[in-house]
KOLFI-460935 format. One record per residue (C-alpha): residue number from 1; x, y, z. Coordinates in steps of 0.05 Angstrom, whole numbers. Layout:
N
ATOM|NUM|X|Y|Z $
...
//
This chain:
577
ATOM|1|142|871|-2725 $
ATOM|2|74|898|-2707 $
ATOM|3|43|949|-2662 $
ATOM|4|-27|947|-2635 $
ATOM|5|-70|1002|-2661 $
ATOM|6|-97|1048|-2608 $
ATOM|7|-133|1099|-2650 $
ATOM|8|-77|1151|-2644 $
ATOM|9|-76|1198|-2702 $
ATOM|10|-148|1186|-2722 $
ATOM|11|-197|1243|-2731 $
ATOM|12|-269|1239|-2710 $
ATOM|13|-315|1216|-2765 $
ATOM|14|-376|1257|-2782 $
ATOM|15|-446|1235|-2763 $
ATOM|16|-472|1192|-2821 $
ATOM|17|-542|1211|-2804 $
ATOM|18|-523|1284|-2811 $
ATOM|19|-493|1269|-2879 $
ATOM|20|-557|1235|-2901 $
ATOM|21|-598|1295|-2878 $
ATOM|22|-552|1342|-2915 $
ATOM|23|-562|1303|-2979 $
ATOM|24|-637|1305|-2970 $
ATOM|25|-635|1381|-2962 $
ATOM|26|-591|1394|-3022 $
ATOM|27|-616|1339|-3067 $
ATOM|28|-545|1317|-3084 $
ATOM|29|-498|1264|-3060 $
ATOM|30|-424|1276|-3050 $
ATOM|31|-378|1239|-3098 $
ATOM|32|-329|1189|-3069 $
ATOM|33|-266|1223|-3045 $
ATOM|34|-227|1245|-2985 $
ATOM|35|-262|1248|-2919 $
ATOM|36|-243|1254|-2846 $
ATOM|37|-216|1195|-2808 $
ATOM|38|-269|1151|-2776 $
ATOM|39|-279|1148|-2702 $
ATOM|40|-263|1083|-2667 $
ATOM|41|-324|1038|-2660 $
ATOM|42|-350|1029|-2590 $
ATOM|43|-362|963|-2556 $
ATOM|44|-337|893|-2569 $
ATOM|45|-389|872|-2620 $
ATOM|46|-441|817|-2614 $
ATOM|47|-431|778|-2549 $
ATOM|48|-432|711|-2586 $
ATOM|49|-391|737|-2645 $
ATOM|50|-335|685|-2641 $
ATOM|51|-384|628|-2636 $
ATOM|52|-423|656|-2695 $
ATOM|53|-358|662|-2734 $
ATOM|54|-345|588|-2721 $
ATOM|55|-414|571|-2748 $
ATOM|56|-404|615|-2810 $
ATOM|57|-336|585|-2823 $
ATOM|58|-367|516|-2819 $
ATOM|59|-416|535|-2874 $
ATOM|60|-359|564|-2915 $
ATOM|61|-315|503|-2905 $
ATOM|62|-366|455|-2934 $
ATOM|63|-368|497|-2998 $
ATOM|64|-293|500|-3006 $
ATOM|65|-285|426|-2990 $
ATOM|66|-336|407|-3043 $
ATOM|67|-294|440|-3097 $
ATOM|68|-229|407|-3078 $
ATOM|69|-258|339|-3059 $
ATOM|70|-286|330|-3129 $
ATOM|71|-216|332|-3160 $
ATOM|72|-198|264|-3130 $
ATOM|73|-265|233|-3149 $
ATOM|74|-258|242|-3224 $
ATOM|75|-231|172|-3238 $
ATOM|76|-286|141|-3196 $
ATOM|77|-339|182|-3232 $
ATOM|78|-312|160|-3299 $
ATOM|79|-310|87|-3279 $
ATOM|80|-373|79|-3237 $
ATOM|81|-420|130|-3268 $
ATOM|82|-396|120|-3339 $
ATOM|83|-383|195|-3347 $
ATOM|84|-346|219|-3408 $
ATOM|85|-292|272|-3408 $
ATOM|86|-344|323|-3431 $
ATOM|87|-390|301|-3375 $
ATOM|88|-336|310|-3323 $
ATOM|89|-321|380|-3350 $
ATOM|90|-394|399|-3342 $
ATOM|91|-398|369|-3272 $
ATOM|92|-344|419|-3253 $
ATOM|93|-365|476|-3298 $
ATOM|94|-440|475|-3281 $
ATOM|95|-423|491|-3209 $
ATOM|96|-372|544|-3226 $
ATOM|97|-416|579|-3278 $
ATOM|98|-478|583|-3234 $
ATOM|99|-438|605|-3173 $
ATOM|100|-399|659|-3210 $
ATOM|101|-460|685|-3246 $
ATOM|102|-501|693|-3183 $
ATOM|103|-450|720|-3133 $
ATOM|104|-466|794|-3143 $
ATOM|105|-541|783|-3145 $
ATOM|106|-538|737|-3084 $
ATOM|107|-502|791|-3043 $
ATOM|108|-551|845|-3063 $
ATOM|109|-610|798|-3048 $
ATOM|110|-582|785|-2978 $
ATOM|111|-577|860|-2964 $
ATOM|112|-649|870|-2987 $
ATOM|113|-686|810|-2957 $
ATOM|114|-643|793|-2897 $
ATOM|115|-574|763|-2890 $
ATOM|116|-593|709|-2841 $
ATOM|117|-652|689|-2884 $
ATOM|118|-609|682|-2946 $
ATOM|119|-555|645|-2907 $
ATOM|120|-608|594|-2886 $
ATOM|121|-633|590|-2957 $
ATOM|122|-562|578|-2982 $
ATOM|123|-551|521|-2933 $
ATOM|124|-618|489|-2953 $
ATOM|125|-602|494|-3027 $
ATOM|126|-531|469|-3018 $
ATOM|127|-555|411|-2975 $
ATOM|128|-610|391|-3024 $
ATOM|129|-561|395|-3082 $
ATOM|130|-511|351|-3044 $
ATOM|131|-565|299|-3031 $
ATOM|132|-586|299|-3104 $
ATOM|133|-514|294|-3127 $
ATOM|134|-498|236|-3080 $
ATOM|135|-558|197|-3105 $
ATOM|136|-551|215|-3179 $
ATOM|137|-558|157|-3226 $
ATOM|138|-531|190|-3289 $
ATOM|139|-482|243|-3310 $
ATOM|140|-540|289|-3329 $
ATOM|141|-571|284|-3260 $
ATOM|142|-504|298|-3228 $
ATOM|143|-493|360|-3271 $
ATOM|144|-562|387|-3253 $
ATOM|145|-549|374|-3179 $
ATOM|146|-482|410|-3183 $
ATOM|147|-516|470|-3214 $
ATOM|148|-564|472|-3155 $
ATOM|149|-506|468|-3107 $
ATOM|150|-476|528|-3144 $
ATOM|151|-537|570|-3126 $
ATOM|152|-529|552|-3053 $
ATOM|153|-454|565|-3055 $
ATOM|154|-465|635|-3083 $
ATOM|155|-511|652|-3026 $
ATOM|156|-464|622|-2974 $
ATOM|157|-401|657|-2998 $
ATOM|158|-434|725|-2997 $
ATOM|159|-478|721|-2936 $
ATOM|160|-425|692|-2891 $
ATOM|161|-381|753|-2902 $
ATOM|162|-439|801|-2895 $
ATOM|163|-461|770|-2829 $
ATOM|164|-390|774|-2801 $
ATOM|165|-390|848|-2817 $
ATOM|166|-451|857|-2773 $
ATOM|167|-423|824|-2711 $
ATOM|168|-351|848|-2704 $
ATOM|169|-325|918|-2688 $
ATOM|170|-269|951|-2727 $
ATOM|171|-214|931|-2678 $
ATOM|172|-229|856|-2687 $
ATOM|173|-247|858|-2760 $
ATOM|174|-178|842|-2789 $
ATOM|175|-171|781|-2746 $
ATOM|176|-241|757|-2763 $
ATOM|177|-227|767|-2837 $
ATOM|178|-161|730|-2830 $
ATOM|179|-196|670|-2798 $
ATOM|180|-249|670|-2852 $
ATOM|181|-193|670|-2905 $
ATOM|182|-156|616|-2867 $
ATOM|183|-216|570|-2872 $
ATOM|184|-213|577|-2947 $
ATOM|185|-141|553|-2945 $
ATOM|186|-158|497|-2896 $
ATOM|187|-212|471|-2944 $
ATOM|188|-162|474|-3001 $
ATOM|189|-112|432|-2962 $
ATOM|190|-162|384|-2931 $
ATOM|191|-203|370|-2994 $
ATOM|192|-158|319|-3028 $
ATOM|193|-145|284|-2962 $
ATOM|194|-218|281|-2942 $
ATOM|195|-237|258|-3013 $
ATOM|196|-184|204|-3013 $
ATOM|197|-206|177|-2945 $
ATOM|198|-279|176|-2965 $
ATOM|199|-267|143|-3032 $
ATOM|200|-222|90|-3000 $
ATOM|201|-282|65|-2960 $
ATOM|202|-345|86|-2998 $
ATOM|203|-372|98|-3068 $
ATOM|204|-364|164|-3104 $
ATOM|205|-432|191|-3081 $
ATOM|206|-407|193|-3009 $
ATOM|207|-364|254|-3024 $
ATOM|208|-429|294|-3032 $
ATOM|209|-469|260|-2977 $
ATOM|210|-418|278|-2924 $
ATOM|211|-441|349|-2933 $
ATOM|212|-510|333|-2905 $
ATOM|213|-493|327|-2830 $
ATOM|214|-450|390|-2834 $
ATOM|215|-507|428|-2868 $
ATOM|216|-558|404|-2816 $
ATOM|217|-512|426|-2759 $
ATOM|218|-500|494|-2791 $
ATOM|219|-575|504|-2803 $
ATOM|220|-591|494|-2729 $
ATOM|221|-534|538|-2706 $
ATOM|222|-550|594|-2755 $
ATOM|223|-624|593|-2736 $
ATOM|224|-607|599|-2662 $
ATOM|225|-545|644|-2661 $
ATOM|226|-542|690|-2722 $
ATOM|227|-579|756|-2716 $
ATOM|228|-620|780|-2774 $
ATOM|229|-601|845|-2810 $
ATOM|230|-616|879|-2875 $
ATOM|231|-608|945|-2911 $
ATOM|232|-667|987|-2888 $
ATOM|233|-662|1034|-2948 $
ATOM|234|-655|980|-3002 $
ATOM|235|-712|1008|-3045 $
ATOM|236|-745|969|-3100 $
ATOM|237|-711|905|-3128 $
ATOM|238|-665|919|-3187 $
ATOM|239|-690|862|-3230 $
ATOM|240|-662|886|-3297 $
ATOM|241|-594|897|-3263 $
ATOM|242|-596|827|-3234 $
ATOM|243|-614|796|-3301 $
ATOM|244|-558|833|-3337 $
ATOM|245|-506|817|-3284 $
ATOM|246|-523|743|-3284 $
ATOM|247|-523|738|-3360 $
ATOM|248|-459|778|-3367 $
ATOM|249|-418|741|-3314 $
ATOM|250|-443|672|-3335 $
ATOM|251|-426|684|-3408 $
ATOM|252|-358|714|-3392 $
ATOM|253|-338|659|-3343 $
ATOM|254|-361|607|-3394 $
ATOM|255|-315|638|-3446 $
ATOM|256|-257|638|-3396 $
ATOM|257|-268|566|-3375 $
ATOM|258|-276|538|-3446 $
ATOM|259|-222|580|-3479 $
ATOM|260|-165|531|-3469 $
ATOM|261|-208|473|-3496 $
ATOM|262|-238|505|-3558 $
ATOM|263|-184|557|-3573 $
ATOM|264|-189|631|-3557 $
ATOM|265|-206|651|-3628 $
ATOM|266|-261|600|-3639 $
ATOM|267|-333|622|-3645 $
ATOM|268|-352|580|-3584 $
ATOM|269|-308|626|-3542 $
ATOM|270|-310|693|-3577 $
ATOM|271|-386|696|-3582 $
ATOM|272|-400|683|-3507 $
ATOM|273|-344|731|-3489 $
ATOM|274|-375|786|-3532 $
ATOM|275|-445|772|-3505 $
ATOM|276|-418|774|-3433 $
ATOM|277|-381|839|-3443 $
ATOM|278|-442|870|-3477 $
ATOM|279|-488|849|-3421 $
ATOM|280|-439|877|-3369 $
ATOM|281|-434|943|-3407 $
ATOM|282|-510|948|-3407 $
ATOM|283|-510|930|-3333 $
ATOM|284|-462|988|-3318 $
ATOM|285|-505|1036|-3359 $
ATOM|286|-568|1013|-3325 $
ATOM|287|-539|1019|-3255 $
ATOM|288|-522|1092|-3268 $
ATOM|289|-595|1107|-3282 $
ATOM|290|-633|1072|-3226 $
ATOM|291|-644|1105|-3158 $
ATOM|292|-626|1041|-3119 $
ATOM|293|-572|1006|-3160 $
ATOM|294|-549|936|-3143 $
ATOM|295|-477|960|-3152 $
ATOM|296|-465|1035|-3150 $
ATOM|297|-418|1053|-3208 $
ATOM|298|-389|1111|-3168 $
ATOM|299|-350|1060|-3129 $
ATOM|300|-300|1056|-3186 $
ATOM|301|-283|1130|-3176 $
ATOM|302|-258|1113|-3106 $
ATOM|303|-183|1099|-3108 $
ATOM|304|-187|1055|-3046 $
ATOM|305|-239|1011|-3079 $
ATOM|306|-204|1010|-3147 $
ATOM|307|-137|993|-3115 $
ATOM|308|-167|937|-3074 $
ATOM|309|-205|904|-3131 $
ATOM|310|-142|909|-3174 $
ATOM|311|-107|869|-3120 $
ATOM|312|-164|818|-3117 $
ATOM|313|-163|805|-3192 $
ATOM|314|-87|800|-3199 $
ATOM|315|-73|760|-3136 $
ATOM|316|-126|709|-3155 $
ATOM|317|-102|710|-3227 $
ATOM|318|-31|694|-3207 $
ATOM|319|-44|647|-3149 $
ATOM|320|-101|609|-3183 $
ATOM|321|-61|599|-3246 $
ATOM|322|4|582|-3212 $
ATOM|323|-28|532|-3165 $
ATOM|324|-61|499|-3224 $
ATOM|325|6|493|-3258 $
ATOM|326|37|466|-3194 $
ATOM|327|-14|409|-3191 $
ATOM|328|5|392|-3263 $
ATOM|329|78|391|-3243 $
ATOM|330|67|346|-3184 $
ATOM|331|24|296|-3223 $
ATOM|332|55|295|-3292 $
ATOM|333|128|311|-3278 $
ATOM|334|136|281|-3209 $
ATOM|335|86|224|-3222 $
ATOM|336|42|234|-3161 $
ATOM|337|-32|218|-3153 $
ATOM|338|-83|274|-3141 $
ATOM|339|-82|256|-3067 $
ATOM|340|-6|258|-3064 $
ATOM|341|-6|324|-3101 $
ATOM|342|-56|352|-3051 $
ATOM|343|-13|330|-2992 $
ATOM|344|49|360|-3025 $
ATOM|345|15|428|-3031 $
ATOM|346|-13|425|-2960 $
ATOM|347|44|467|-2929 $
ATOM|348|20|527|-2969 $
ATOM|349|-50|523|-2939 $
ATOM|350|-26|505|-2870 $
ATOM|351|20|566|-2869 $
ATOM|352|-40|610|-2885 $
ATOM|353|-81|577|-2830 $
ATOM|354|-26|584|-2778 $
ATOM|355|-13|658|-2791 $
ATOM|356|-85|679|-2796 $
ATOM|357|-112|639|-2737 $
ATOM|358|-58|669|-2693 $
ATOM|359|-75|739|-2716 $
ATOM|360|-7|756|-2746 $
ATOM|361|-36|787|-2808 $
ATOM|362|-85|829|-2767 $
ATOM|363|-28|857|-2725 $
ATOM|364|11|874|-2788 $
ATOM|365|-48|912|-2815 $
ATOM|366|-54|951|-2750 $
ATOM|367|20|965|-2748 $
ATOM|368|37|981|-2820 $
ATOM|369|-28|996|-2856 $
ATOM|370|-64|965|-2914 $
ATOM|371|-20|990|-2972 $
ATOM|372|45|964|-2942 $
ATOM|373|15|897|-2922 $
ATOM|374|-18|886|-2990 $
ATOM|375|45|904|-3029 $
ATOM|376|91|865|-2983 $
ATOM|377|46|804|-2980 $
ATOM|378|39|801|-3056 $
ATOM|379|114|810|-3064 $
ATOM|380|127|751|-3018 $
ATOM|381|75|710|-3055 $
ATOM|382|109|726|-3121 $
ATOM|383|176|706|-3092 $
ATOM|384|145|639|-3073 $
ATOM|385|123|628|-3145 $
ATOM|386|193|644|-3169 $
ATOM|387|224|595|-3121 $
ATOM|388|175|540|-3142 $
ATOM|389|189|555|-3216 $
ATOM|390|265|556|-3210 $
ATOM|391|281|504|-3158 $
ATOM|392|216|467|-3147 $
ATOM|393|233|415|-3200 $
ATOM|394|289|387|-3157 $
ATOM|395|281|358|-3087 $
ATOM|396|220|372|-3044 $
ATOM|397|260|421|-3001 $
ATOM|398|260|475|-3055 $
ATOM|399|187|464|-3068 $
ATOM|400|172|467|-2994 $
ATOM|401|208|534|-2987 $
ATOM|402|167|562|-3045 $
ATOM|403|102|536|-3016 $
ATOM|404|116|568|-2948 $
ATOM|405|133|635|-2980 $
ATOM|406|68|630|-3019 $
ATOM|407|30|616|-2956 $
ATOM|408|61|675|-2919 $
ATOM|409|45|722|-2977 $
ATOM|410|-27|699|-2981 $
ATOM|411|-36|703|-2906 $
ATOM|412|-14|775|-2906 $
ATOM|413|-45|800|-2971 $
ATOM|414|-113|767|-2975 $
ATOM|415|-143|793|-2910 $
ATOM|416|-115|863|-2923 $
ATOM|417|-145|864|-2993 $
ATOM|418|-212|840|-2967 $
ATOM|419|-210|894|-2913 $
ATOM|420|-195|947|-2966 $
ATOM|421|-252|924|-3011 $
ATOM|422|-303|920|-2956 $
ATOM|423|-280|984|-2924 $
ATOM|424|-297|1021|-2988 $
ATOM|425|-370|1001|-2987 $
ATOM|426|-423|1023|-2936 $
ATOM|427|-437|971|-2884 $
ATOM|428|-510|969|-2905 $
ATOM|429|-486|942|-2972 $
ATOM|430|-444|887|-2940 $
ATOM|431|-475|832|-2983 $
ATOM|432|-463|870|-3047 $
ATOM|433|-391|884|-3026 $
ATOM|434|-380|810|-3012 $
ATOM|435|-411|794|-3080 $
ATOM|436|-363|842|-3115 $
ATOM|437|-303|812|-3080 $
ATOM|438|-324|740|-3093 $
ATOM|439|-342|754|-3166 $
ATOM|440|-275|786|-3181 $
ATOM|441|-239|730|-3145 $
ATOM|442|-275|678|-3187 $
ATOM|443|-261|716|-3251 $
ATOM|444|-188|727|-3233 $
ATOM|445|-176|654|-3216 $
ATOM|446|-211|630|-3279 $
ATOM|447|-170|678|-3322 $
ATOM|448|-106|656|-3286 $
ATOM|449|-119|582|-3301 $
ATOM|450|-137|598|-3373 $
ATOM|451|-81|648|-3389 $
ATOM|452|-24|614|-3352 $
ATOM|453|-48|547|-3380 $
ATOM|454|-43|578|-3449 $
ATOM|455|28|601|-3433 $
ATOM|456|46|530|-3412 $
ATOM|457|15|501|-3476 $
ATOM|458|50|551|-3521 $
ATOM|459|119|540|-3490 $
ATOM|460|109|465|-3488 $
ATOM|461|88|458|-3561 $
ATOM|462|145|503|-3583 $
ATOM|463|197|457|-3551 $
ATOM|464|169|390|-3572 $
ATOM|465|212|346|-3617 $
ATOM|466|186|333|-3687 $
ATOM|467|153|265|-3674 $
ATOM|468|111|295|-3618 $
ATOM|469|95|360|-3654 $
ATOM|470|22|380|-3648 $
ATOM|471|8|339|-3585 $
ATOM|472|-43|373|-3540 $
ATOM|473|-20|342|-3474 $
ATOM|474|40|311|-3441 $
ATOM|475|12|240|-3441 $
ATOM|476|-4|246|-3516 $
ATOM|477|66|272|-3531 $
ATOM|478|99|217|-3490 $
ATOM|479|58|165|-3528 $
ATOM|480|91|189|-3592 $
ATOM|481|162|185|-3565 $
ATOM|482|209|138|-3601 $
ATOM|483|256|124|-3543 $
ATOM|484|277|144|-3473 $
ATOM|485|318|204|-3496 $
ATOM|486|258|232|-3533 $
ATOM|487|214|221|-3472 $
ATOM|488|263|260|-3430 $
ATOM|489|262|318|-3481 $
ATOM|490|186|319|-3479 $
ATOM|491|184|319|-3403 $
ATOM|492|236|375|-3402 $
ATOM|493|194|415|-3451 $
ATOM|494|134|408|-3405 $
ATOM|495|175|428|-3345 $
ATOM|496|199|489|-3383 $
ATOM|497|128|508|-3399 $
ATOM|498|109|502|-3326 $
ATOM|499|167|546|-3306 $
ATOM|500|148|600|-3356 $
ATOM|501|76|599|-3334 $
ATOM|502|94|604|-3260 $
ATOM|503|141|662|-3273 $
ATOM|504|85|698|-3311 $
ATOM|505|39|686|-3251 $
ATOM|506|93|716|-3205 $
ATOM|507|97|778|-3250 $
ATOM|508|22|787|-3248 $
ATOM|509|19|782|-3172 $
ATOM|510|77|830|-3163 $
ATOM|511|45|879|-3211 $
ATOM|512|-20|874|-3173 $
ATOM|513|14|888|-3107 $
ATOM|514|49|950|-3134 $
ATOM|515|-14|978|-3168 $
ATOM|516|-59|964|-3108 $
ATOM|517|-9|993|-3059 $
ATOM|518|0|1055|-3102 $
ATOM|519|-74|1068|-3109 $
ATOM|520|-87|1056|-3035 $
ATOM|521|-32|1105|-3016 $
ATOM|522|-62|1156|-3063 $
ATOM|523|-130|1147|-3032 $
ATOM|524|-139|1198|-2976 $
ATOM|525|-146|1168|-2907 $
ATOM|526|-218|1155|-2890 $
ATOM|527|-241|1163|-2962 $
ATOM|528|-316|1166|-2961 $
ATOM|529|-356|1107|-2988 $
ATOM|530|-382|1118|-3057 $
ATOM|531|-452|1098|-3039 $
ATOM|532|-494|1138|-2993 $
ATOM|533|-500|1101|-2927 $
ATOM|534|-563|1097|-2888 $
ATOM|535|-566|1073|-2817 $
ATOM|536|-570|998|-2815 $
ATOM|537|-623|971|-2769 $
ATOM|538|-639|900|-2752 $
ATOM|539|-693|867|-2793 $
ATOM|540|-719|836|-2730 $
ATOM|541|-728|869|-2662 $
ATOM|542|-679|824|-2627 $
ATOM|543|-621|868|-2604 $
ATOM|544|-551|852|-2626 $
ATOM|545|-487|891|-2621 $
ATOM|546|-448|924|-2675 $
ATOM|547|-415|892|-2729 $
ATOM|548|-360|896|-2776 $
ATOM|549|-320|852|-2821 $
ATOM|550|-322|792|-2860 $
ATOM|551|-275|777|-2914 $
ATOM|552|-303|830|-2956 $
ATOM|553|-347|876|-2920 $
ATOM|554|-373|945|-2920 $
ATOM|555|-349|1011|-2896 $
ATOM|556|-329|1013|-2825 $
ATOM|557|-273|1042|-2785 $
ATOM|558|-205|1016|-2807 $
ATOM|559|-166|968|-2766 $
ATOM|560|-109|1016|-2752 $
ATOM|561|-93|1089|-2751 $
ATOM|562|-59|1085|-2818 $
ATOM|563|-111|1042|-2851 $
ATOM|564|-156|1085|-2894 $
ATOM|565|-230|1072|-2887 $
ATOM|566|-296|1106|-2896 $
ATOM|567|-325|1148|-2840 $
ATOM|568|-370|1115|-2790 $
ATOM|569|-408|1137|-2730 $
ATOM|570|-410|1100|-2665 $
ATOM|571|-479|1124|-2648 $
ATOM|572|-512|1083|-2702 $
ATOM|573|-476|1018|-2686 $
ATOM|574|-526|996|-2634 $
ATOM|575|-579|995|-2688 $
ATOM|576|-544|942|-2729 $
ATOM|577|-544|869|-2716 $
//
C-alpha cells in the first residue's frame, strides 16, 4: 500500500538566508503562495532523538491521563469531598478553560524564551498543581489547583511538539508525529483503567499524586537530554496580542462549555461568546499591525494552512462529539460503569497506537501524499461513526467494528493533518504552530460535544412520551415513566438521539476531509510559509542536529515527494537544536 519516499520529483529549495536578504533589500516580504519544492534535509537529526521523543511522550502522557482519569473519580469526589454538581463542573472546566486560553500564548512564549526552558516550567507547574490537587481539602482548593495544572498543561502540549520539530529530520517526521499522536490515544484508553485501579486501593487524591513521580522523572530526563532552542528573531514580546488571545479564547471556550447547561440563547452564554469573538477580532487586527506578531495573519492566505486547520477543527468536532455520545450510550443505554465504558472504547485507541507506532501512517503519507491520506482517513473515521450509530446498539461485535474503523481513520488522518499544519509555518515558529493546532483542536472538540449534545437533546426531547415531556436527562425521564413499556419508549428515544448525533458527527468529519483535501490539492507543492523565516539557532552553544516534526510543527521539508511543504535549506539545519 505504501512506497518509501526517496525524494524523486522534488525540486531544490531556495536558500532561506538568501530570501531573508532579498526582503531586507527590497523592504517587502513575499505573500504566501507557490514556491519551489524543498530539498531533502541532510543528516539523521539529533543523535538521541528517539530517546528524547520517549521523554516528551512521557510528559504528554501525564497530561492526557489526567483528563481521562478524572472521569472515573467524579463519584468519589462527590462522596468524599462533598463536591456539588456545580463544583464538579468547575473542577473539569477550570482546567479546560485555562489550558485552552493559554495554548497560543504558551507556544509563542516557548519560541521566544526557549522551548526547553518552557517545557521544564510546564512540568514544574503541572507537578505543583497535581500535588496541590491531591492534598486539597475543599472543592474550592481543588478547582484552584486544577487551574494551575491547566497552565502547566498548556506549556507541555505546545513545547513537546516544538521540541520534537527541532530534533527530527523531514524523513522521520511523519513517524515521530504519529507516535506523538498515538500517545494521546494511549492516554485516552488507559485513563479509565488507571483511574479505576488507583481508586480501588486509594482515596481520590491519589489520582493526582501519581503524577508526581512521572513529573520528577521527566524533569530529570528533559534537563539532561533535551537541547535548548528558540527563535533568534523573535523581537519584542507581543503583550497586547497575548492578552487579547487569552481573553478571547477563554471567553469563547467558556461559552461553548456552558452552552448546553444554560441554553445557547441565554445571556450567560451569548455575552461571553460575543466578548470572546470581539477580543479575537481585535487580536487579528492587532497582529496585522505589529512587526513581530504572535500569530501572523498572512498564514490564513496559505491554502495549505487553511486546508489543514479546517481538517483539525472538523475532525476534532466530529470525533470529540461522537465519542462523548458513545460514552453516554455505553453507560445509559448499555448500563455500564465509567470504567466499563472506558474498556469498551479501548479498541479505538489501541488501533491508533498499533498503526502509528508501527509507522503505517507515515508510510502512507510518503506513498500517497497528505491530501489523499487526510481525505481517506477522515472518510474511514466517518464510516466508523456510521457503523457505531446504525449497528452499535446491538451486540458488541458491531460496536467493535465501528471502533476499529474509527481508530484506523484517526491513525491515518491525525498525523497527516498535524504535518500539514506544521509544514505551513516556519520552523522557528514551531511553538506558535503547535499552539494554533492545539487551540483549534480544543475548540473543535468543545464545539463537537456542545453541538452534537444539543442534537441528542433535541431528538430525545422530541420523541419523549407525554408523561416524560420536558425531562432534561435520561434518568429524569425514566423516573417519570409509568411502566416498563414507557421506559422502553424513553430508552429508545435516547438511543435515537444518540444515533442522530453520531450521524451528524460523521457528516462533519467527512465534510472536513473533503474540504481539507481539496484545499491541500489546490495548494502548490512547496507553498512558501506565510511568515518570513529566519535561521533558527540554538539558544545555548551546545551543538545538536537538525530537527523537524512534532505533532504540529513548523515548515520543513515534506515527508514525501508529493507532500507539499514550505522550502527549507539544508545548510541552516546544523544551526538548529
